[in-house]
C-alpha positions as CSV (number, residue, x, y, z in Angstrom):
1,X,8.9,113.6,90.2
2,X,9.3,116.2,87.4
3,X,10.6,114.9,84.0
4,X,14.4,114.7,84.0
5,X,15.5,116.8,81.1
6,X,19.2,116.8,81.8
7,X,20.1,113.3,83.5
8,X,23.4,112.5,84.8
9,X,24.9,109.2,85.7
10,X,26.8,109.3,88.8
11,X,29.2,106.4,87.8
12,X,30.5,108.4,84.8
13,X,32.5,111.6,84.5
14,X,30.9,114.9,83.3
15,X,32.2,114.6,79.7
16,X,31.2,110.8,79.5
17,X,27.2,111.4,79.7
18,X,24.4,111.2,77.3
19,X,24.2,114.8,77.4
20,X,27.4,116.9,78.0
21,X,27.1,120.2,79.7
22,X,29.8,123.0,79.6
23,X,32.1,125.0,81.8
24,X,32.3,128.3,79.9
25,X,29.9,131.1,78.8
26,X,29.4,131.6,75.1
27,X,26.3,132.3,72.8
28,X,27.4,129.6,70.3
29,X,27.3,126.6,72.7
30,X,24.2,124.8,71.4
31,X,21.3,124.0,73.8
32,X,21.3,120.4,75.0
33,X,17.6,120.4,75.6
34,X,14.5,122.6,74.8
35,X,11.7,123.3,77.2
36,X,8.5,125.4,76.8
37,X,7.2,128.2,78.9
38,X,5.2,126.8,81.7
39,X,7.1,123.6,82.0
40,X,8.3,122.1,85.3
41,X,11.5,119.9,84.9
42,X,14.3,118.4,86.9
43,X,18.1,118.9,86.1
44,X,20.8,116.7,87.6
45,X,24.0,118.5,88.5
46,X,27.5,117.5,89.2
47,X,29.5,119.2,92.1
48,X,31.8,122.0,90.6
49,X,34.9,119.9,90.3
50,X,33.3,116.8,88.7
51,X,34.6,114.5,91.5
52,X,38.2,115.8,92.0
53,X,37.7,116.3,95.8
54,X,37.6,113.1,97.9
55,X,36.0,112.1,101.2
56,X,39.2,111.5,103.1
57,X,41.6,113.3,105.5
58,X,44.1,114.9,103.1
59,X,43.7,118.5,101.6
60,X,46.2,117.7,98.7
61,X,43.2,117.5,96.4
62,X,42.2,121.1,97.2
63,X,45.7,122.1,96.8
64,X,45.7,120.6,93.3
65,X,42.2,121.5,92.4
66,X,41.8,121.8,88.6
67,X,40.3,125.4,88.5
68,X,40.6,125.4,84.7
69,X,37.7,122.7,84.6
70,X,35.2,124.6,86.6
71,X,32.1,124.8,86.7
72,X,30.5,121.8,85.6
73,X,27.3,123.2,84.3
74,X,24.1,121.4,83.2
75,X,22.6,123.0,80.1
76,X,22.3,125.0,78.1
77,X,18.5,124.5,78.3
78,X,16.6,126.7,75.7
79,X,13.3,127.8,76.4
80,X,11.0,127.8,73.4
81,X,9.9,131.4,72.3
82,X,12.5,133.3,74.2
83,X,14.0,136.3,72.5
84,X,16.5,139.0,73.3
85,X,14.9,141.6,75.5
86,X,12.7,139.2,77.2
87,X,12.9,138.2,80.9
88,X,13.2,134.5,81.7
89,X,11.2,133.6,84.8
90,X,12.7,130.9,86.7
91,X,11.1,129.1,90.1
92,X,13.3,126.9,92.2
93,X,10.7,124.2,93.2
94,X,13.1,121.9,95.0
95,X,16.8,120.9,95.2
96,X,19.0,118.5,97.2
97,X,21.9,116.0,97.1
98,X,22.0,113.3,94.7
99,X,18.7,111.5,95.4
100,X,18.3,108.1,96.9
101,X,22.0,107.7,97.7
102,X,23.4,108.3,101.1
103,X,26.9,107.0,100.6
104,X,29.4,107.1,97.6
105,X,32.6,108.6,96.1
106,X,31.0,111.7,94.8
107,X,30.2,114.9,96.9
108,X,26.4,114.8,97.2
109,X,26.2,111.1,97.9
110,X,25.8,111.5,101.6
111,X,28.5,114.1,102.1
112,X,30.0,117.4,100.9
113,X,33.0,119.5,101.4
114,X,34.4,122.9,102.2
115,X,37.9,123.9,101.1
116,X,40.5,126.9,102.0
117,X,42.4,127.2,98.6
118,X,45.9,128.1,98.3
119,X,47.0,131.6,97.5
120,X,48.6,130.2,94.3
121,X,45.4,128.4,93.1
122,X,42.4,130.3,93.7
123,X,43.0,132.1,97.0
124,X,40.0,133.3,99.2
125,X,38.7,136.2,101.0
126,X,41.3,136.0,103.8
127,X,44.0,134.5,101.6
128,X,46.6,136.8,103.2
129,X,46.0,135.3,106.6
130,X,45.3,131.7,105.2
131,X,47.4,131.0,102.3
132,X,47.5,127.1,102.6
133,X,45.0,124.5,101.5
134,X,42.7,123.0,104.0
135,X,39.5,120.9,103.8
136,X,36.5,119.8,105.8
137,X,34.1,117.0,105.0
138,X,30.6,117.2,106.1
139,X,28.3,114.4,106.5
140,X,24.4,114.8,105.6
141,X,21.6,113.5,107.7
142,X,18.4,114.8,106.4
143,X,18.8,118.7,106.3
144,X,21.6,118.6,108.8
145,X,25.5,118.7,108.2
146,X,28.2,117.7,110.7
147,X,31.9,117.2,110.4
148,X,34.6,115.2,111.8
149,X,37.0,118.0,110.9
150,X,35.0,120.7,112.6
151,X,33.4,119.1,115.8
152,X,30.8,120.8,118.0
153,X,28.7,122.2,115.4
154,X,25.7,121.0,113.2
155,X,24.0,123.1,110.4
156,X,20.6,123.1,109.0
157,X,21.5,123.7,105.4
158,X,20.0,126.4,103.1
159,X,20.3,124.3,99.9
160,X,20.8,126.5,96.9
161,X,22.4,126.7,93.3
162,X,25.6,128.8,93.4
163,X,25.4,129.3,89.7
164,X,22.6,129.9,87.4
165,X,22.3,132.0,84.4
166,X,21.5,132.8,80.6
167,X,24.1,132.8,77.8
168,X,25.6,136.1,76.8
169,X,25.2,137.8,73.4
170,X,28.2,138.0,71.4
171,X,28.4,141.8,72.1
172,X,28.1,141.1,75.9
173,X,30.7,138.5,75.7
174,X,33.1,140.8,74.0
175,X,32.6,143.5,76.7
176,X,33.1,141.0,79.4
177,X,36.5,140.0,77.7
178,X,37.5,143.6,77.0
179,X,37.0,145.0,80.5
180,X,38.4,142.0,82.3
181,X,41.4,142.0,80.1
182,X,42.0,145.8,80.9
183,X,41.9,145.0,84.5
184,X,44.3,142.2,84.3
185,X,46.7,144.5,82.3
186,X,46.9,146.8,85.3
187,X,48.9,144.0,87.3
188,X,49.3,140.9,84.9
189,X,51.5,139.0,87.4
190,X,49.2,139.4,90.4
191,X,48.8,136.2,92.5
192,X,45.8,135.6,92.9
193,X,45.1,137.1,89.4
194,X,42.8,140.1,89.1
195,X,40.5,138.2,86.7
196,X,40.5,135.0,84.6
197,X,40.8,135.4,80.7
198,X,39.6,132.9,78.2
199,X,41.3,129.6,78.5
200,X,41.0,126.8,75.7
201,X,42.5,124.3,78.0
202,X,40.1,122.0,79.6
203,X,37.2,123.8,78.0
204,X,33.9,121.8,77.8
205,X,31.4,123.2,75.3
206,X,28.5,120.8,75.0
207,X,28.2,119.3,71.7
208,X,30.5,121.6,69.8
209,X,33.5,119.9,67.9
210,X,36.1,120.7,65.3
211,X,36.8,124.3,64.2
212,X,33.8,125.5,66.0
213,X,35.0,124.2,69.3
214,X,38.4,125.7,68.8
215,X,37.0,129.1,68.0
216,X,34.6,129.2,70.9
217,X,37.2,127.8,73.2
218,X,39.5,130.8,72.5
219,X,36.6,133.3,73.0
220,X,34.4,131.8,75.8
221,X,34.3,133.4,79.2
222,X,35.2,131.6,82.4
223,X,32.4,131.0,84.8
224,X,34.0,132.1,88.1
225,X,32.6,135.7,88.5
226,X,28.9,136.7,88.5
227,X,28.2,139.0,85.6
228,X,25.0,140.6,83.9
229,X,23.7,137.1,83.0
230,X,23.6,136.1,86.7
231,X,26.2,133.3,86.8
232,X,28.2,132.5,89.9
233,X,26.4,134.7,92.4
234,X,26.7,132.2,95.4
235,X,23.5,133.8,97.1
236,X,22.8,131.6,100.1
237,X,19.1,132.6,100.3
238,X,18.7,131.7,96.6
239,X,16.9,128.4,97.8
240,X,13.5,126.7,97.5
241,X,10.7,129.1,96.8
242,X,13.0,131.6,95.0
243,X,11.7,133.2,91.8
244,X,14.5,134.7,89.5
245,X,14.1,137.0,86.5
246,X,17.1,136.7,84.0
247,X,17.8,138.9,81.2
248,X,17.6,137.1,77.8
249,X,20.4,137.9,75.4
250,X,20.2,135.1,72.9
251,X,17.2,133.2,71.3
252,X,16.2,130.5,73.6
253,X,17.8,132.3,76.5
254,X,20.0,129.1,77.0
255,X,19.7,128.7,80.8
256,X,22.5,126.8,82.6
257,X,22.7,125.7,86.3
258,X,25.2,124.1,88.7
259,X,27.5,124.4,91.7
260,X,24.9,123.1,94.1
261,X,25.6,124.0,97.7
262,X,24.1,122.2,100.8
263,X,24.9,125.2,103.2
264,X,26.8,128.5,102.9
265,X,27.5,131.5,104.8
266,X,27.2,135.0,103.3
267,X,30.2,135.8,101.0
268,X,31.3,132.2,100.7
269,X,34.5,133.5,102.1
270,X,36.9,130.7,101.9
271,X,36.2,130.7,98.0
272,X,35.2,127.1,98.2
273,X,33.3,128.3,101.2
274,X,30.0,126.5,100.7
275,X,29.3,122.9,101.4
276,X,29.7,121.7,97.9
277,X,27.7,118.9,96.6
278,X,26.2,117.3,93.4
279,X,22.4,116.7,93.2
280,X,19.3,117.7,91.5
281,X,17.2,120.9,91.2
282,X,13.5,121.2,90.0
283,X,12.7,124.3,88.0
284,X,9.7,125.9,86.4
285,X,10.2,128.4,83.7
286,X,8.2,131.2,82.0
287,X,8.6,134.3,80.0
288,X,7.8,138.0,80.3
289,X,7.9,139.2,76.8
290,X,9.9,142.5,76.4
291,X,10.5,142.4,80.2
292,X,13.9,143.8,80.0
293,X,12.8,147.3,78.9
294,X,9.4,147.2,80.9
295,X,11.2,146.6,84.3
296,X,14.6,148.2,83.4
297,X,16.4,144.8,84.0
298,X,19.1,144.9,81.4
299,X,22.3,144.2,83.2
300,X,21.4,142.2,86.3
301,X,19.0,139.4,87.5
302,X,16.5,140.2,90.0
303,X,14.9,137.5,92.5
304,X,12.5,136.9,95.2
305,X,14.3,134.9,98.0
306,X,12.9,131.6,98.9
307,X,10.9,131.1,102.0
308,X,12.6,128.0,103.5
309,X,15.3,128.8,106.0
310,X,16.6,127.4,109.2
311,X,14.8,128.8,112.2
312,X,17.8,130.2,114.2
313,X,16.5,133.2,116.5
314,X,19.8,134.1,118.3
315,X,22.9,135.5,116.9
316,X,26.4,136.4,118.1
317,X,27.7,139.4,115.9
318,X,31.0,140.8,115.2
319,X,31.9,144.0,113.5
320,X,34.7,145.4,111.6
321,X,36.0,148.7,110.3
322,X,38.1,149.7,107.1
323,X,41.4,149.6,109.0
324,X,44.0,147.0,107.9
325,X,45.7,144.7,110.4
326,X,48.8,147.1,110.1
327,X,46.5,149.9,111.4
328,X,46.3,151.6,108.0
329,X,43.2,153.7,107.4
330,X,41.3,153.1,104.3
331,X,38.2,155.2,103.2
332,X,34.8,153.5,103.3
333,X,36.2,150.2,102.3
334,X,33.4,147.9,102.9
335,X,35.3,144.8,101.6
336,X,38.0,145.3,104.1
337,X,35.4,146.0,106.8
338,X,33.9,142.6,106.2
339,X,37.4,141.0,106.3
340,X,38.1,142.4,109.7
341,X,34.6,141.4,111.0
342,X,35.4,137.7,109.9
343,X,38.7,137.8,111.2
344,X,37.4,139.1,114.7
345,X,34.9,136.1,114.7
346,X,37.7,133.7,113.8
347,X,39.7,135.2,116.7
348,X,36.9,134.7,119.0
349,X,36.2,131.1,118.2
350,X,39.6,130.0,118.8
351,X,39.2,130.9,122.5
352,X,36.9,127.9,122.6
353,X,39.6,125.5,121.2
354,X,39.1,125.7,117.5
355,X,42.2,126.3,115.2
356,X,41.8,129.5,113.1
357,X,41.4,127.2,110.0
358,X,38.6,125.3,111.6
359,X,36.8,128.7,112.4
360,X,37.4,130.0,109.0
361,X,35.9,126.7,107.5
362,X,33.0,127.2,109.8
363,X,32.4,130.7,108.7
364,X,32.4,129.9,105.1
365,X,29.9,126.9,105.3
366,X,27.6,127.8,108.1
367,X,24.4,130.0,107.6
368,X,26.1,133.2,108.9
369,X,24.6,136.5,107.8
370,X,26.9,139.3,106.5
371,X,25.8,142.9,106.4
372,X,26.9,146.3,105.4
373,X,26.0,148.1,108.6
374,X,27.3,151.5,107.9
375,X,28.6,153.1,104.6
376,X,28.6,156.8,105.2
377,X,30.6,157.7,108.3
378,X,34.0,158.7,106.9
379,X,36.4,157.2,107.1
380,X,35.2,153.9,108.4
381,X,32.7,151.6,106.8
382,X,31.2,149.2,109.3
383,X,30.5,145.6,108.4
384,X,29.0,142.9,110.5
385,X,29.0,139.1,110.5
386,X,26.1,137.3,112.5
387,X,26.7,133.6,113.7
388,X,23.6,131.8,114.8
389,X,24.4,130.4,118.3
390,X,22.1,127.6,117.7
391,X,24.7,125.7,115.5
392,X,26.9,125.2,118.4
393,X,26.7,122.1,120.7
394,X,27.9,124.4,123.6
395,X,27.4,127.9,124.8
396,X,29.5,130.5,122.9
397,X,28.2,133.7,124.5
398,X,30.7,135.6,126.8
399,X,30.0,134.9,130.5
400,X,31.7,135.3,133.7
401,X,32.9,131.8,133.8
402,X,34.8,132.2,130.5
403,X,34.8,130.3,127.2
404,X,34.2,126.5,127.3
405,X,37.2,124.6,125.8
406,X,36.0,121.9,123.4
407,X,38.0,119.1,122.1
408,X,38.9,120.3,118.3
409,X,39.2,116.6,117.3
410,X,41.6,115.7,114.5
411,X,41.3,119.2,113.0
412,X,41.0,120.4,109.4
413,X,43.3,118.5,107.0
414,X,46.1,120.6,105.6
415,X,47.8,119.9,102.3
416,X,51.4,118.5,102.6
417,X,53.0,121.3,100.6
């Protein structure tokens, strides 16, 4: 096993550890550890809510989820010799749930969860149609997940980190805050909000304390969106065997990682659409000196997808166009087209006995494929969502005999208010 450079004790909270990570982006958060180019090492990760979501049949914990506390990131990890302008090469060698534990109170100890968030606390891709909180618990057996809340399916997970990235420079951080603040100002009372401004409340900033903590907490960026440093990209194919190249903006690069997923569909459409878990990730790092200019990688990360995926070979695909549910035409709106494709898939799955919420949770957590299939034929973009038929324990293809009606079981828990 590689050396564990960032250990976590599952019996203690994220802030009560030997090394304390962080939940904001800022160049002045000190590195917790330092590694060298060429090193191979292991990092332990908490699930993004640090144990706030429980293995039970209530969704009140999702309704009340403390969004101001996410994400629980392990790091920063400085890489010796990294300088602004370099590219940080990171190989994902292995990752998985909390090792050697198949039962316990934390997501990753034999189980994980998917949530539909309320419109007033996070929302989701289809929040207008699904404004309330729901939850599904998934049990792990090897590489497979099953759920008492969404029966009749089992997934082979594409495990991956939802979030990994380097620290921003002071200039880049200021740009983030300026442009996101301008967006918020266009509709400051929108619900869900257009963006998340800096929030000192519940900030976790590694080893910072005193006046430095207060200053950084007031400036630091929230970790919810992806940005130029990588961040919360939620790419399901970012799995074992992936190689990623991150821009380096500060000395040491200050790499951080977290938000591990057991499985996820393209888009993570319920917001907490993956099967969330804590666990471990094994990494190898190296440097490409001056790589940002050499390869023109100044404002994005590039990566080679991993070569470990489920072997699904048959798919049922649904399409959508950029027309609203109220029959209003939009111009080449690919986001809307993907929403409509997902809603068509949900409608279809309800014909087999699932509730709309069970179908929504399924699309967020299963290894579905989402694609932009046509973006030039005015006025309609066409987006498609592909569902692997092999995840179902029954035939989901259309036939002359009609859809099989399954027992939906207890259903997905809904919050009490």
